[in-house]
N, C-alpha and C positions, 0 to 999 in steps of 0.2 A: 256196614262198618267193619273194618278189619279188626281182628282180635290179636293181641300180642301176649305171649307168655312172659310174665314178669319175673326176670331173673331165673332162679332155679325153683321158684315157687309153683304151686298149682293154680295160681291166679291167671285167668285169661281176661285181660283188660282191653277195653276198646282203645283204639289208637289215639282217640281224643278223650280227655277227661274234663268233666264239668267242675270248674273252680267256684267256690262259694263265698269268698272272703268279703264281699260287699253286702251279704244278706244280713239284715238287722240294722244297717245304717243307710247306705244309698239305695238298697233294694229291700222292698218289704217282704214280710213272711209269705204273703199270698203269692207274690211274684217268684219267690224262691221255690215254693211248691210247684208253681206252674212250670218253672224251668226244669225241675227234676222230672216231672211228667213228660214234658216235651222232649227232653234229652233221651229218656228211656224209650220213648216212642220212635226215636230216630237212631236207635242202635248204640247209644252211649250207656255203658253199664257201670261207670266209674265216677265217683264224686270225691273231691279232696276238700278237707277242712282242717281246722286247728283249734286248739283250746283257747287261743287268744283272739280268734276272729269274732266280730267283723273288724275290718280295717276301713280306712277312708272316712273318718280318722280312726286310729286306735285309741280306745278309752278303757280304763279299768271298769267303768260302770257297765260296759256292754260286752266285755270279754266272756266268751262262752255262748253268746246269744245265737251265733250261727249254728253251732251244734244243736241247740234247742230247736231251731227251725227244722233241721233235718230230722231230729227225733220226733217232732210233732207230725211231720210228713209220714214217717214210718208207722207211727201209731195210727194215723188215719187210714193208711192203705192196708195195714195188717199183712204185709208181705216183706220179707227181708232177703231171701236167698237170690234174687235176681239183680241185686245192686251191690257193688264193691265199694266199701267205705274206707277211706284213708283219713287219719287225723294225726296230730303231732303234739308232743310235749315240748313246751317252749324253752326253758333253760335261760341262759344269760342273754339271749338275743333280744329280749324285750322285757321291760319292767312292769307291764300291765298285769302280769300274773306272777304271784309270789315274789314280787319285787326283783325278778330276774335271778332267783337262786339257781345255781347250777343243777344240771340233771344228775340225779342219783336215785337209789332205790326208794328213798322216802318221797321225793318229788314225783317220781313215776307212779308210785302207788296212789298218791293223792290225785294226780292228774288223770290217770287212767280210770279210777273209780268215778270221778266226776264226769269225765267224757262219756263213759258208758251210760251213766244215768241221764245225761242231757240228750244223748243220741237215742235213748230208748232201745238199746240193744244189749245183748249178752256178750258180744265180741266185736272187735275191730279187725277188718281184713288186713290192713297195713298200718302199723304204728311206727311213726317216724320221729327221729330226734331233730327238732327244728334247727338247732345250732350246736356246733361242737362246744364243749365246755371251755376249750382253750381259746376260742375265738374263731373268726372266719374272715376271709378276704372279700366276701360277697357284699352286695349293697354298697359298692364304690369304696370299700375299705382297702381294696387292692393297691391303691396309690401310696399308702403308707404301711403296707403289710410288712411285718418283720417278725418271723418266727424264731429268731435267734435266742430269745429269752425263754423259750418253752422248756418245761421240765419233762423230759422224755419218759422217765420212770413213772412219774405221777400220771401222765397221760395214759400210759399203757395199763396202769392199775385201774384207772378210771374206766377205761373201755372194758376191762375184764369184769369189773363190778356191774356195769350197766348190762353187758351181754348176759352175764350170769342171771341177773334178775329178770331181764326180758325173756330169757329162755324158760324160766319158771312160769311166767305168765302165758307163754305159748302152750306149755304142758297143761296149765289150768284151763285152757280154751278161751281165754279172754283176748288173746292176740293170735292172729293166724300167721302173720309175717312181720318182719322188722325192716325198716327203711331208714336211710340217712337223709339229711338235708343240709344245704350250704356247706358241703364237705369238700375236702381236697383229695388228691390222689393218694398221698401218704396216709392221711387219716383213714381213708377207705381200706387201704391195704392192712392197716393195723387191725381193723375190725375183722377182716378176712382171716388174718394170721392167728389172732387170738381165738376166734371161733373154731378154726381147724385144730388148734392145739388142745382145746378144752371140750370139744364135742358140744359146743354151744350152737344155737340156731344162727344161721347165716343171714346177713343183710341181703335183700334182693333188689333194692333200688336206691337211687340217690335223687332227691328232688333239688335241683340247682337251676339257677336262671339260665335260660338259653333262648336266643333269638337272633335275627339278622344283625342286631346291634350288640349282642353279647355272646361271644363264641369261645369263652375260656375252655369249654368242655371238649373242643375239637382235638386236643393234643393228648396230654397225659391221662386225663380221665376217660377219653375215648378208648385208649389202650387198656385201661383197667376194665372198662365195660366189656370189651371184646374178650379179653383173656380170662376174666374172672366171672363172666356171666352176670353182670350187674346192669340193670336197666336204668336209663335216665327218665325221670319225670320232669319235663321242662316247665318251669313257671315263667310268667311274663313273656310269652312268645310274641306278644304285640308291643313289648317294651312299654307297658302301662298306657297303651293307646297311641303312642308316638307313631307306630308303623301304619296306623290307619290313615294318617295324614291330617287328622282333625285339628292338630295344633300348629299347622303351618301358617305362615303369613300373619303371625301374631294372634291367632284365634285362641280363645279360651272359652269353650262352650259352657253354658250354665249347667250345674250339676255334674260337670266332668271331674275326673280324678285330679287333673291339674288345678282346677278351681279349689278343691278341698285340700290338696297336698301340693303346694307350690314347689316346683323343682322336680317333682316326681321322684323323690329320693335320689337325687343326683343324676337322673337320666336326661333332664331337660337342659340343654345348653346349645350354643351355636354349632358345635361339632356334630351333635346328634341330629339337629334340624337339617344340616347340610347333607348328612348321610341319608336321612329319610327322604330328602328331595330327590336324591339319586335313585333310591329304591322306588319311589313313586313314578319316576320316569320309566323305569323298567316295566312296572305294572301297566302303565299307559301304553307303552310300546307293544306289549303282548295282549292288550285288552283284558287284563286281569283285575279283579277287585284286590287292592293292596292287602286287605285283611286276609283274604283267601290265599294270596301268594305267600304271606309271612307264615301262616300256619302250615301250609303245604310244604314250605321249605323245611320246617322242623321235622315233619313226618318223613322226609327223605332220608334222614340219618339212620344208619344201621344200629346205633346204640339207643335209639328212642323207644322207650316202653310206652309212653303216652304223653301227649302234649296237653298241658292244662291251660284252658282258657276260661275267662270269666266274662260275664255280661251284666252290666248294671241294669239294663232294661230288657224286656222281653223282645222288643224289636231288634235289638242288637243280637240277641241269641238267635233269632230266626235268620238274620243275615249271615251269621257265622255258620250255622248248621247247613244252610242251603249251599254252602261252598266247600263242605268238608270232603267232597269227592274230587276236588280239583287236583290234577297232577301236573307237575312242572316238567317242561321239556328240557333236554340237555342244553339248548341255547339259553333258556331262561336261567338255569343254574350257573352257566358260565358267566353270564352278565352279572348275576348276584355276587359271584366270587370276585369279579373285577372290582365292584364297589367295596367289598370287604377288604381287599388289599389296599385300596386307597384310604379307607376309614376303618382300620382294624380295631380300635378301641374308642369309639365315639362317646361311650358313656362310662 
């Protein structure tokens, strides 16, 4: 398994990251522990979670259970230094935790204290801001995104206060590195600028959606990544399972994400199904498993720090890990780009 240096940090993360968001709902604690063991045995040293997980569905009653599952695993194995753990503070992005209060020093203090306790650890390797306080164009909000009413002065003060507090937590040893999520190029540059001006700790990564069906990152943010040494952690590289092909021809498998979350948060529509059909044809043409092809595509990107995948079942995880050494030829990549040009924004 290839290791990548995450931004300007000292973290060497595996090029693929184990996502955990189904653990505690669609995936049992025992299976979560098995997935952690199996992933480590196969060279994956990086697991991503969040204080609001599990999802599928999101519920106030279960928020935090995924972190508990990871914490129980750490307690059982009595070893911490060979695993890199990333978690997130929620903010306005979801009301299952603190009713969606914005991220500030008070909510971070509460969230971090509880996450550390649930995770059964003294520190988090990467602490991420799940959503910007000003809002985000992610999760299909781009169609009506309008930043013209933003208060620039307030946003910059907000970022100053957050970075100031997080930098203190780094000094205390509770956080090793800071990351963003669902961010924009302008927002990321403000974090960089304010950190530089005030000698605060720098953000080292951005966790945004990226897949064959969602390629917003390819332009402005790719430029930020290259010039400012910020790594992408891509979530939903299989577009919530769409790119596996399992939802084609009207299929809705039992216990699937589509069954639990109709519409897949805006991803499931006639355009996306048609785009997927074209990608599946490429996989068939080159005798590739479409799951392996979709993940390998993400790994080709120079801005990629790690590609986050999840597996509801252990069998799914085995299938994924068995194909993580797949490399795509130039011909495959050219064919994939042709489909992207024809279906640039299918979700």
